[in-house]
TILOVO-585640 format. One line per field, with one value per residue (C-alpha): residue number from 1; residue in three letters; x, y negated, z negated. Coordinates in nm, 4 decimals. Example, Ala and Ser with C-alpha at 12.3 -4.5 7.8 and 13.67 -1.06 7.14 Angstrom:
2
seq = (1	2)
type = (ALA	SER)
px = (1.2300	1.3670)
py = (0.4500	0.1060)
pz = (-0.7800	-0.7140)
This chain:
525
seq = (1	2	3	4	5	6	7	8	9	10	11	12	13	14	15	16	17	18	19	20	21	22	23	24	25	26	27	28	29	30	31	32	33	34	35	36	37	38	39	40	41	42	43	44	45	46	47	48	49	50	51	52	53	54	55	56	57	58	59	60	61	62	63	64	65	66	67	68	69	70	71	72	73	74	75	76	77	78	79	80	81	82	83	84	85	86	87	88	89	90	91	92	93	94	95	96	97	98	99	100	101	102	103	104	105	106	107	108	109	110	111	112	113	114	115	116	117	118	119	120	121	122	123	124	125	126	127	128	129	130	131	132	133	134	135	136	137	138	139	140	141	142	143	144	145	146	147	148	149	150	151	152	153	154	155	156	157	158	159	160	161	162	163	164	165	166	167	168	169	170	171	172	173	174	175	176	177	178	179	180	181	182	183	184	185	186	187	188	189	190	191	192	193	194	195	196	197	198	199	200	201	202	203	204	205	206	207	208	209	210	211	212	213	214	215	216	217	218	219	220	221	222	223	224	225	226	227	228	229	230	231	232	233	234	235	236	237	238	239	240	241	242	243	244	245	246	247	248	249	250	251	252	253	254	255	256	257	258	259	260	261	262	263	264	265	266	267	268	269	270	271	272	273	274	275	276	277	278	279	280	281	282	283	284	285	286	287	288	289	290	291	292	293	294	295	296	297	298	299	300	301	302	303	304	305	306	307	308	309	310	311	312	313	314	315	316	317	318	319	320	321	322	323	324	325	326	327	328	329	330	331	332	333	334	335	336	337	338	339	340	341	342	343	344	345	346	347	348	349	350	351	352	353	354	355	356	357	358	359	360	361	362	363	364	365	366	367	368	369	370	371	372	373	374	375	376	377	378	379	380	381	382	383	384	385	386	387	388	389	390	391	392	393	394	395	396	397	398	399	400	401	402	403	404	405	406	407	408	409	410	411	412	413	414	415	416	417	418	419	420	421	422	423	424	425	426	427	428	429	430	431	432	433	434	435	436	437	438	439	440	441	442	443	444	445	446	447	448	449	450	451	452	453	454	455	456	457	458	459	460	461	462	463	464	465	466	467	468	469	470	471	472	473	474	475	476	477	478	479	480	481	482	483	484	485	486	487	488	489	490	491	492	493	494	495	496	497	498	499	500	501	502	503	504	505	506	507	508	509	510	511	512	513	514	515	516	517	518	519	520	521	522	523	524	525)
type = (MET	GLU	GLN	LYS	ARG	LYS	LEU	LEU	THR	TYR	THR	LYS	SER	GLU	ARG	ASN	VAL	TYR	LEU	LEU	SER	MET	LEU	GLY	GLN	ASN	ILE	THR	TYR	ASN	ILE	ILE	GLY	ALA	GLY	LEU	ALA	TYR	TYR	LEU	GLN	PHE	THR	ILE	LEU	ILE	PRO	ALA	MET	THR	VAL	GLY	ILE	ILE	MET	THR	LEU	ALA	ARG	VAL	TRP	ASP	ALA	VAL	ASN	ASP	PHE	MET	MET	GLY	THR	ILE	VAL	ASP	LYS	THR	ARG	THR	LYS	TRP	GLY	LYS	CYS	ARG	PRO	TYR	LEU	ILE	PHE	ILE	PRO	LEU	PRO	ILE	TYR	ILE	PHE	THR	VAL	LEU	CYS	PHE	THR	ASN	PHE	GLY	PHE	TYR	GLU	ILE	GLY	GLY	ASN	ALA	ALA	ARG	ASN	ALA	LEU	ILE	VAL	GLY	TRP	ALA	ALA	PHE	THR	TYR	VAL	LEU	TYR	GLY	MET	THR	TYR	THR	ILE	GLY	ASP	ILE	PRO	LEU	TRP	GLY	VAL	THR	ALA	LEU	MET	THR	GLU	ASP	ASP	LYS	ASP	ARG	ASN	LYS	LEU	LEU	SER	LEU	ALA	ARG	ILE	ALA	GLY	ASP	PHE	GLY	GLY	GLY	VAL	ILE	LEU	LEU	LEU	ILE	LEU	PRO	VAL	ALA	LEU	ALA	ILE	SER	GLY	LYS	LEU	ALA	GLU	THR	MET	GLY	GLY	PRO	ASN	GLY	GLU	ARG	TYR	GLY	PHE	LEU	VAL	THR	VAL	LEU	ILE	PHE	GLY	PHE	VAL	GLY	TYR	VAL	LEU	PHE	GLN	LEU	CYS	GLY	PHE	LYS	ILE	ARG	GLU	ARG	ILE	PRO	SER	SER	LYS	LYS	LYS	TYR	THR	MET	LYS	GLU	ASN	PHE	LYS	ILE	ILE	TRP	GLY	ASN	LYS	PRO	PHE	ARG	GLN	ILE	LEU	LEU	SER	GLY	ILE	LEU	GLY	SER	PRO	LYS	MET	LEU	ILE	ALA	LEU	ALA	VAL	MET	PRO	LEU	VAL	THR	TYR	TYR	PHE	ALA	SER	LYS	ASP	SER	THR	GLN	ALA	LEU	ILE	TYR	LEU	VAL	VAL	LEU	GLY	GLY	GLY	TYR	PHE	ILE	GLY	ASN	PHE	VAL	ALA	MET	ALA	PHE	THR	PRO	ARG	MET	ILE	CYS	ARG	PHE	SER	LYS	LYS	ARG	LEU	TYR	ASN	GLY	SER	ASN	LEU	LEU	SER	ALA	LEU	PRO	PHE	ALA	LEU	ILE	PHE	VAL	LEU	TYR	ARG	ILE	ALA	PRO	ARG	GLY	ALA	LEU	ALA	SER	SER	PRO	VAL	TYR	VAL	ALA	VAL	LEU	CYS	VAL	LEU	PHE	ALA	VAL	CYS	GLY	GLY	ALA	THR	GLY	VAL	THR	ILE	VAL	LEU	GLN	SER	ALA	MET	ILE	ALA	ASP	CYS	VAL	ASP	PHE	GLU	GLU	TYR	LYS	ASN	GLY	THR	ARG	PRO	ASP	GLY	VAL	PHE	PHE	SER	GLY	GLN	THR	PHE	LEU	ALA	LYS	LEU	THR	THR	GLY	ILE	ALA	THR	ILE	LEU	SER	ALA	ALA	ALA	TYR	ALA	TYR	VAL	GLY	PHE	SER	ASP	GLU	LYS	VAL	ASP	ALA	LEU	ASN	ARG	TYR	ILE	GLU	ASN	MET	GLY	PRO	ASP	ASP	LEU	LEU	PRO	ARG	LEU	ASN	PRO	GLU	TYR	ASP	SER	ILE	MET	MET	ILE	LEU	PHE	PHE	LEU	ILE	SER	ILE	PRO	PRO	ALA	ILE	GLY	CYS	ILE	LEU	SER	VAL	ILE	PRO	THR	LEU	LYS	TYR	ALA	LEU	ASN	ASP	ASP	VAL	HIS	ASP	VAL	ILE	LEU	ARG	GLU	LEU	ASN	GLU	ARG	ARG	GLN	LEU	SER	GLU	LYS	GLU	LEU	LEU	PRO	ASP	MET	ALA	VAL	SER	ASP	ASP	SER	SER	ALA	LYS	GLU	ASN	ASP)
px = (1.3145	1.0025	1.0128	0.8182	0.5665	0.6410	0.5617	0.2414	0.2491	0.1315	0.1542	0.2588	-0.0623	-0.2018	0.1171	0.0608	-0.3111	-0.2521	-0.0094	-0.2587	-0.5335	-0.2591	-0.1562	-0.5327	-0.5887	-0.3475	-0.4904	-0.7417	-0.6050	-0.3388	-0.6798	-0.7503	-0.4184	-0.2321	-0.5643	-0.8152	-0.6807	-0.5376	-0.9034	-1.0525	-0.7723	-0.6864	-0.9690	-1.2994	-1.1268	-1.2177	-0.9639	-0.6118	-0.6875	-1.0809	-0.9199	-0.6904	-0.9283	-1.1746	-0.8967	-0.6979	-1.0403	-1.1542	-0.8170	-0.8092	-1.1219	-1.0717	-0.7605	-0.9658	-1.1460	-0.9348	-0.8540	-1.2595	-1.2334	-0.9279	-1.1307	-1.4085	-1.1589	-1.0242	-1.3848	-1.4768	-1.5281	-1.6303	-1.5980	-1.3414	-1.2031	-1.1902	-0.9992	-1.1391	-1.5444	-1.4228	-1.2381	-1.4620	-1.7542	-1.5891	-1.4321	-1.7075	-1.8336	-1.4817	-1.4792	-1.8211	-1.7000	-1.4016	-1.5883	-1.8013	-1.5214	-1.5031	-1.8424	-1.9624	-2.2158	-1.9337	-1.7113	-1.6309	-1.6110	-1.5064	-1.7859	-2.0395	-2.3474	-2.2717	-2.5123	-2.4062	-2.0653	-2.1255	-2.3016	-1.9921	-1.7482	-2.0030	-2.0698	-1.6550	-1.6582	-1.9348	-1.7921	-1.4360	-1.5446	-1.7536	-1.5006	-1.2590	-1.4628	-1.5307	-1.1314	-1.0625	-1.2812	-1.1256	-0.7575	-0.7087	-0.8055	-0.5770	-0.2734	-0.3564	-0.4289	-0.0242	0.0028	-0.2553	-0.1256	0.2203	0.3681	0.7237	0.9025	1.0818	0.8227	0.6124	0.8875	0.9121	0.5638	0.5122	0.8303	0.6342	0.3310	0.4917	0.6629	0.3508	0.1304	0.3587	0.3864	0.0244	0.0503	0.3016	0.1333	-0.1357	0.1474	0.2916	-0.0389	-0.3791	-0.2747	-0.1130	-0.4621	-0.6633	-0.5388	-0.5110	-0.9004	-0.9447	-0.8181	-1.0219	-1.3258	-1.2504	-1.3331	-1.6934	-1.7248	-1.4608	-1.0957	-1.2445	-1.5366	-1.2918	-1.0930	-1.3438	-1.4579	-1.1274	-1.0590	-1.3824	-1.3591	-0.9854	-1.0925	-1.3960	-1.1533	-0.8355	-1.0647	-1.2418	-0.8964	-0.8178	-1.1499	-1.1419	-0.7670	-0.8372	-1.1846	-0.9452	-0.8073	-1.0735	-1.1659	-0.8518	-0.6451	-0.6381	-0.5844	-0.3621	-0.2865	-0.6301	-0.7731	-0.7442	-1.0385	-1.1064	-1.2526	-1.1782	-1.3709	-1.2469	-1.1124	-0.9498	-0.7759	-0.6510	-0.4843	-0.3227	-0.2110	-0.0575	0.0465	0.2732	0.5867	0.7455	0.4109	0.3840	0.7414	0.6491	0.3091	0.4954	0.7573	0.5216	0.3590	0.6386	0.7722	0.4117	0.6210	0.7809	0.4160	0.4519	0.6071	0.3534	0.1236	0.3092	0.5004	0.0763	0.1141	0.5202	0.4936	0.1468	0.2309	0.6466	0.7399	0.4749	0.2056	-0.0365	0.0179	-0.0583	0.2741	0.5211	0.3525	0.4321	0.7606	0.8196	0.6497	0.8187	1.1823	1.1365	0.8443	1.0188	1.3742	1.1980	0.9772	1.2947	1.4857	1.1514	1.1491	1.5086	1.5328	1.2292	1.3368	1.6474	1.5357	1.4277	1.8217	1.9280	1.6950	1.8990	2.2313	2.1679	1.8921	1.5361	1.5817	1.9343	1.8366	1.4877	1.6873	1.9397	1.7355	1.5867	1.8810	1.9638	1.6782	1.6763	1.9872	1.8703	1.5525	1.7050	1.9167	1.6057	1.5316	1.8967	1.9353	1.6256	1.7619	2.0728	1.9652	1.8822	1.5106	1.3512	1.6838	1.5829	1.3042	1.4991	1.8806	1.9147	2.1865	1.9342	1.6831	1.9373	2.0267	1.7029	1.6467	1.8869	1.8020	1.4267	1.5638	1.8074	1.4965	1.2542	1.5361	1.5504	1.1902	1.1487	1.3578	1.1530	0.8235	0.9164	1.0397	0.7414	0.5068	0.7409	0.8310	0.4214	0.4119	0.6832	0.4348	0.1243	0.3964	0.4963	0.1600	0.0792	0.3584	0.2854	-0.1054	-0.2054	-0.3627	-0.3121	-0.4559	-0.3440	-0.6399	-0.5718	-0.1851	-0.2435	-0.5133	-0.1905	-0.0371	-0.3253	-0.3833	-0.0523	-0.0760	-0.3807	-0.3573	0.0263	-0.1629	-0.3774	-0.1071	0.0886	-0.2435	-0.2858	0.0745	0.0937	-0.2628	-0.1001	0.1911	-0.0129	-0.2197	0.1173	0.2015	-0.1642	-0.2199	-0.5402	-0.9034	-0.8692	-0.4973	-0.4851	-0.8186	-0.5684	-0.2539	-0.4729	-0.6468	-0.3372	-0.1496	-0.4495	-0.4398	-0.0357	0.0935	0.4145	0.5632	0.4315	0.6749	0.5993	0.5037	0.8325	1.0219	0.7820	0.8935	0.5414	0.5076	0.8148	0.6631	0.4302	0.7557	0.9481	0.6514	0.6182	0.9670	0.9760	0.7290	0.8345	1.1651	1.2388	0.9728	1.0049	1.3981	1.2814	1.0262	1.3037	1.5133	1.2493	1.0794	1.4276	1.3792	1.1001	1.3123	1.6399	1.5637	1.3186	1.2455	1.2237	1.5318	1.5470	1.7176	1.4681	1.2177	1.3350	1.3365	0.9413	0.8306	0.9695	0.8432	0.5029	0.5339	0.5940	0.3209	0.0928	0.1992	0.1493	-0.2228	-0.2754	-0.1575	-0.3577	-0.6930	-0.6541	-0.4856	-0.5759	-0.5552	-0.2229	-0.1333	-0.1185	0.2160	0.0788	-0.1945	0.0784	0.3905	0.5038	0.5068	0.8977	0.9962)
py = (4.4405	4.2809	4.1079	3.7296	3.6111	3.3675	3.0312	2.8858	2.6075	2.4905	2.5980	2.3816	2.3521	2.2285	1.9300	1.7718	1.7702	1.6272	1.3609	1.3063	1.1628	0.9919	0.8069	0.6957	0.6585	0.3856	0.2355	0.1471	0.0269	-0.2277	-0.3957	-0.4911	-0.5530	-0.7406	-0.8677	-0.9784	-1.2444	-1.4025	-1.3984	-1.5774	-1.8289	-1.9315	-1.8055	-1.9262	-2.1503	-2.0382	-2.2675	-2.0935	-2.0640	-1.9685	-1.6588	-1.6044	-1.6304	-1.3709	-1.1397	-1.1303	-1.0846	-0.7948	-0.6320	-0.6465	-0.5061	-0.2396	-0.1995	-0.0892	0.1233	0.3370	0.4828	0.5531	0.6780	0.9318	1.0446	1.1148	1.3251	1.5389	1.6184	1.7501	2.1077	2.2735	2.5530	2.3405	2.2108	1.8870	1.6132	1.7925	1.6617	1.2853	1.3764	1.5157	1.2681	0.8998	0.8768	0.6973	0.4585	0.3404	0.2383	0.1262	-0.1628	-0.2318	-0.3439	-0.5441	-0.7378	-0.9127	-1.0513	-1.3604	-1.6599	-1.8714	-2.1143	-2.2602	-2.6769	-2.9042	-3.1542	-2.9076	-2.7373	-2.6548	-2.3337	-2.2305	-2.2551	-2.0599	-1.7939	-1.7600	-1.7129	-1.5057	-1.2560	-1.2598	-1.1289	-0.8649	-0.7029	-0.6958	-0.5487	-0.2924	-0.1610	-0.1520	0.0945	0.2869	0.2758	0.3868	0.6902	0.8295	0.7411	0.8923	1.2076	1.1997	1.1341	1.3632	1.6446	1.6412	1.7858	2.0562	2.1917	2.3582	2.5032	2.4020	2.0831	2.0566	2.1299	1.8720	1.6105	1.6467	1.6172	1.2860	1.1986	1.2860	1.1503	0.8232	0.7748	0.8974	0.6222	0.3436	0.4388	0.3564	0.0537	-0.0766	-0.0215	-0.1977	-0.4913	-0.5044	-0.5084	-0.6393	-1.0067	-0.9834	-0.7642	-1.0223	-1.2960	-1.1618	-1.0607	-1.3910	-1.5747	-1.3780	-1.4496	-1.8207	-1.8734	-1.8291	-1.9427	-2.1423	-2.0785	-2.0645	-1.8294	-1.6644	-1.5812	-1.4637	-1.2240	-1.1202	-1.0049	-0.8108	-0.5995	-0.5404	-0.3915	-0.1976	-0.0016	0.0563	0.1124	0.3462	0.5321	0.5557	0.7009	0.9941	1.0795	1.0303	1.2639	1.5722	1.6718	1.7386	2.0080	2.1692	2.1462	2.4300	2.3303	2.5915	2.5215	2.5251	2.2631	2.2224	2.4133	2.0970	1.8013	1.4867	1.1317	0.7865	0.7234	1.0159	0.9573	0.6059	0.7886	1.0225	0.7700	0.5123	0.8574	0.9519	0.7268	0.7866	0.7319	0.4138	0.2527	0.3561	0.1400	-0.1588	-0.1550	-0.1804	-0.4565	-0.6487	-0.5784	-0.7461	-1.0456	-0.7935	-0.7441	-1.1071	-0.9910	-0.8128	-1.0637	-1.3928	-1.2209	-1.2381	-1.6429	-1.6749	-1.4909	-1.7276	-2.0227	-2.0538	-1.7966	-1.7353	-2.0618	-1.8563	-1.7085	-1.3239	-1.2344	-1.3607	-1.2769	-0.9230	-0.9580	-1.1100	-0.8626	-0.5696	-0.7384	-0.8262	-0.5822	-0.3132	-0.3953	-0.3673	-0.0454	0.1912	0.0712	0.2018	0.5422	0.6533	0.5776	0.7603	1.0333	1.0616	1.0137	1.4123	1.4671	1.1864	1.3140	1.6655	1.4542	1.1520	1.1167	0.9677	0.7158	0.6049	0.5680	0.3963	0.1427	0.1457	0.0917	-0.2221	-0.4292	-0.3420	-0.5108	-0.8424	-0.9639	-0.9247	-1.0334	-1.4155	-1.4082	-1.4553	-1.7885	-1.9104	-1.8634	-2.0405	-2.3301	-2.3257	-2.2702	-2.5888	-2.6400	-2.3930	-2.1911	-1.8964	-1.8585	-1.9650	-1.8141	-1.5033	-1.4269	-1.5612	-1.3548	-1.0553	-1.1381	-1.1765	-0.8085	-0.7014	-0.8488	-0.6923	-0.3786	-0.3645	-0.4780	-0.2063	0.0841	0.0347	-0.0517	0.2835	0.4399	0.2989	0.3782	0.7940	0.7717	0.6348	0.9167	1.2042	1.0061	1.0288	1.3625	1.4481	1.2913	1.4939	1.8053	1.6654	1.6004	1.9475	2.0579	1.8787	1.9215	2.2203	1.9471	1.8249	1.4684	1.4917	1.1896	0.9885	0.9474	0.9000	0.6321	0.4989	0.4308	0.3374	0.0545	-0.0566	-0.0793	-0.2844	-0.4872	-0.6028	-0.7072	-0.9431	-1.0807	-1.1302	-1.3084	-1.5317	-1.6355	-1.6860	-1.8920	-2.1113	-2.1591	-2.2398	-2.5031	-2.6535	-2.7392	-2.7965	-2.5829	-2.5163	-2.5741	-2.9199	-2.8782	-2.4950	-2.6139	-2.9608	-2.6957	-2.4773	-2.7459	-2.9048	-2.5303	-2.5426	-2.8738	-2.8203	-3.0134	-2.9769	-3.2702	-3.1731	-2.9970	-2.6851	-2.6703	-2.5300	-2.8203	-3.0616	-3.2584	-3.2732	-2.8974	-2.8844	-2.7967	-2.5069	-2.3390	-2.4314	-2.1923	-1.9459	-1.8566	-1.8709	-1.6697	-1.3684	-1.4010	-1.5382	-1.4290	-1.0509	-1.0727	-1.1756	-0.8951	-0.6385	-0.7406	-0.7488	-0.4035	-0.2687	-0.3720	-0.0966	0.1948	0.1091	0.3918	0.6178	0.8712	1.1270	1.2635	1.5014	1.7962	1.8065	1.7799	2.1284	2.3352	2.1785	2.2709	2.6644	2.7159	2.5677	2.7970	3.1072	3.0023	3.0124	3.3758	3.4987	3.3345	3.5070	3.8701	3.8219	3.7319	3.9625	4.2644	4.4739	4.2398	4.2219	3.8558	3.8263	3.7082	3.6313	3.3770	3.2045	3.2078	2.8529	2.9520	2.9491	2.5999)
pz = (-1.4408	-1.3388	-0.9987	-1.0239	-0.7334	-0.5005	-0.6352	-0.4686	-0.1697	0.0965	0.4509	0.7286	0.8769	0.5755	0.5422	0.9104	0.8409	0.5027	0.6527	0.9250	0.6530	0.4634	0.8182	0.8918	0.5280	0.5249	0.8583	0.7130	0.3752	0.5637	0.7784	0.4408	0.3008	0.6036	0.7594	0.5277	0.3182	0.6943	0.8181	0.5062	0.4375	0.8078	1.0715	0.8849	0.6447	0.3015	0.0546	-0.0481	-0.4183	-0.3809	-0.1737	-0.3988	-0.6774	-0.5047	-0.4246	-0.7715	-0.9717	-0.7084	-0.7386	-1.1393	-1.1452	-0.8972	-1.0890	-1.3816	-1.1974	-1.0859	-1.4436	-1.4672	-1.1051	-1.1853	-1.5217	-1.2722	-1.0559	-1.3619	-1.4876	-1.1351	-1.0348	-0.7446	-0.5382	-0.2978	-0.6085	-0.7599	-0.5354	-0.1684	-0.2212	-0.2590	0.0673	0.3040	0.2262	0.1153	0.4648	0.6316	0.3700	0.3646	0.7067	0.7144	0.4338	0.5891	0.9048	0.6638	0.5256	0.8570	0.9140	0.7536	0.7999	1.0087	0.8531	0.5261	0.5669	0.2696	0.2417	0.3890	0.3338	-0.0488	-0.0354	0.3203	0.1513	-0.1480	0.0699	0.2563	-0.0279	-0.1951	0.0618	0.1177	-0.2029	-0.2631	0.0522	-0.0661	-0.4189	-0.2073	-0.0186	-0.3200	-0.5450	-0.1841	-0.1365	-0.4938	-0.4585	-0.1879	-0.2417	-0.5825	-0.4725	-0.1684	-0.3759	-0.6804	-0.4726	-0.4261	-0.7603	-0.6908	-0.3285	-0.4817	-0.7466	-0.6156	-0.7275	-0.4080	-0.1571	-0.3897	-0.3589	0.0131	0.0374	-0.1108	0.0926	0.4040	0.2659	0.2034	0.5992	0.6894	0.5129	0.5647	0.9579	0.9548	0.7575	0.9428	1.2761	1.1954	1.0656	1.3718	1.5985	1.4146	1.4450	1.8443	1.8976	1.7465	1.9092	2.2652	2.2235	2.0685	2.3892	2.5769	2.3787	2.3457	2.7151	2.6154	2.2209	2.1807	2.0076	1.5814	1.7399	1.9673	1.6665	1.4055	1.6489	1.7843	1.4226	1.4086	1.7451	1.6411	1.2514	1.4383	1.6640	1.4212	1.1577	1.3638	1.4100	1.0352	0.9594	1.1846	1.0832	0.7404	0.7555	0.8453	0.5439	0.3217	0.5971	0.5405	0.2351	-0.0776	-0.4532	-0.5588	-0.9093	-1.1570	-1.3222	-1.6790	-1.8596	-2.1259	-1.9962	-2.1105	-2.1813	-2.0621	-2.4233	-2.4478	-2.0845	-2.2301	-2.5108	-2.3102	-2.0570	-2.3734	-2.5295	-2.2256	-2.2443	-1.9095	-1.7046	-1.9466	-1.8238	-1.4615	-1.4671	-1.6332	-1.3795	-1.1021	-1.2734	-1.3366	-0.9505	-0.8078	-0.6446	-0.4170	-0.2522	-0.1226	0.1572	0.3203	0.2453	0.3686	0.6571	0.8914	0.8704	0.8672	1.2177	1.3175	1.2483	1.2449	1.5513	1.7500	1.7018	1.7677	2.0613	2.0905	2.2981	2.0676	1.7989	1.8620	1.9587	1.6425	1.4260	1.6265	1.5861	1.2034	1.1009	1.3065	1.1451	0.7979	0.8661	0.9951	0.7381	0.5236	0.7068	0.6945	0.3853	0.2810	0.4657	0.2992	-0.0362	-0.1440	-0.0336	-0.2670	-0.5820	-0.5122	-0.6114	-0.8051	-1.0956	-1.0144	-1.2712	-1.1563	-0.7887	-0.8536	-1.0805	-0.8079	-0.4844	-0.6687	-0.8385	-0.4719	-0.2408	-0.4576	-0.2747	0.0627	-0.0311	-0.1813	0.1415	0.4028	0.2051	0.2217	0.5718	0.6157	0.4745	0.5940	0.9551	1.1764	1.1868	1.4121	1.4360	1.2984	1.5998	1.8438	1.7857	1.8944	1.6085	1.3668	1.4308	1.4375	1.0928	0.9674	1.1269	0.9194	0.6420	0.6422	0.7672	0.3987	0.2153	0.3605	0.2931	-0.0600	-0.1151	0.0510	-0.2012	-0.4621	-0.3822	-0.2791	-0.6220	-0.8092	-0.6356	-0.7537	-1.0956	-1.1951	-1.0427	-1.2924	-1.5569	-1.4838	-1.5519	-1.8509	-1.9796	-1.9028	-2.1057	-2.3940	-2.4352	-2.1511	-1.9479	-1.6075	-1.5621	-1.1771	-1.1106	-1.4286	-1.3742	-0.9736	-1.0158	-1.1983	-0.8880	-0.7124	-0.9959	-0.9484	-0.5428	-0.6712	-0.9305	-0.7932	-0.4654	-0.6578	-0.8487	-0.5387	-0.4238	-0.7060	-0.6748	-0.2801	-0.3259	-0.5645	-0.3672	-0.0571	-0.2764	-0.4033	-0.0762	0.0578	0.2870	0.2675	0.4283	0.5838	0.6611	0.8031	1.0276	1.1383	1.1929	1.4000	1.6077	1.6829	1.8416	2.0041	2.1992	2.2095	2.5514	2.7071	2.5399	2.1667	1.9344	1.7940	1.4568	1.3356	1.4931	1.3632	1.0475	0.9744	0.9073	0.7183	0.3591	0.4923	0.6715	0.3652	0.1457	0.3870	0.3848	0.0106	-0.0357	0.1402	-0.0369	-0.3767	-0.5479	-0.4022	-0.5301	-0.9054	-0.8919	-0.7861	-1.1125	-1.3145	-1.2298	-1.3748	-1.7087	-1.8392	-1.6514	-1.7702	-2.0704	-1.8283	-2.0854	-1.8395	-1.7287	-1.4487	-1.6581	-1.8878	-1.6673	-1.4717	-1.8102	-1.8129	-1.4530	-1.5285	-1.8240	-1.6880	-1.3772	-1.6300	-1.8076	-1.5238	-1.3658	-1.7466	-1.7327	-1.4117	-1.5273	-1.8428	-1.6467	-1.3020	-1.4683	-1.1764	-0.8820	-0.6882	-0.5437	-0.1969	-0.0780	0.2884	0.1491	-0.1358	0.0358	0.2313	0.6239	0.7198	0.9273)
């Protein structure tokens, strides 16, 4: 009986470098995701709805642009492969545009010079759109290459799980540090520049430092990894790719589920202003403490869940895990707002018991979310296999562009929701400036903002945004996947047949060439 060759897969060193690059890329991404809306609205005082419109329109365009970039990646044929060229050349431009997003021409002033205000808004929109388009060029190949690095389904799921952990670790570091570091630098600069200008340049210096670290790590991947699964010979047009996307039912279900779950992104958008104004009152040390306690709880839950998800996939179906984790996370999200409403004014920051309960709720939310984000990547990779099985083509770029499409579109939808909520309670431009000045000039006898009844509506909306809409999003996201079209047993059969096809193709093309075991086999851990 003829012995089958070992499945082609990545080496340990490739895996490690890939994870470092994923960490670096997410540092860069979360500088924008966690910091830019805050900078535009609460530092240079662009009105809330204007910020929401800028970021939503840019995200919608960028989301559509993802499928264009996915088509370009799938058409790319070079000696390095179809994903690696972008991973080699694009990290530096991403860093440059990330920094430019945190430069501007001063502060937006209601009733001020209209031309100057328009210039400030226009520059914010221009740099953000350029950043988004550039980031897409690197993001799609970084995720898409995972489906090309290995033929082994278990190795792929393990890599995707580790990639999510590495990415979330990078994002978590930025979420925990960007605000405290920016506020700390701002405090030093304020001595010579004044408070508002100090904060403005504090953010710029912080982004220069963190962005450079992200760039260096991101750059590593393109020079190390290998693509082992050959690209399809046929190249498809954008129109043909949209037909492929629409014709792949499980992929459609994943996209729709992600869109309906958009409100879950509000926790990342609203946590910085929540900590800034409710917990820390713009004190950098307190901001760091509360971000470590609350954000740390969320990310610990996230990391633990992501680490165990590949094992859970071996015991439970992806469909059951995906739907169950989404439904499970709705309750702790909702309880955050319930806790705020029943607690005495300001107690969630001053009572160790309330803080501990909040930390636990954040950890459960993070754990359930960690399961779903790993499963989303794994299920998209399964959809690529399904498409190859049906039509003989592997649309890795186009399908993984769907993942970046979801990340951007859902953030855009969440941003406009948060902007509408801020506008509803009047927490915008002049009122933000007034609260900033109140904190800056606060004396020993003045109440902290969380204890001042004048700011109750602001504190309420901040807690509402990280709680009720995300809970609703968790429930809505389950609707399209209740009858998910690609079960795990069918996918196992598909994957076995695909690997048999590839091995048969190798024998037909290279009848006299032996397959080298040591170059294709995975290093033993």
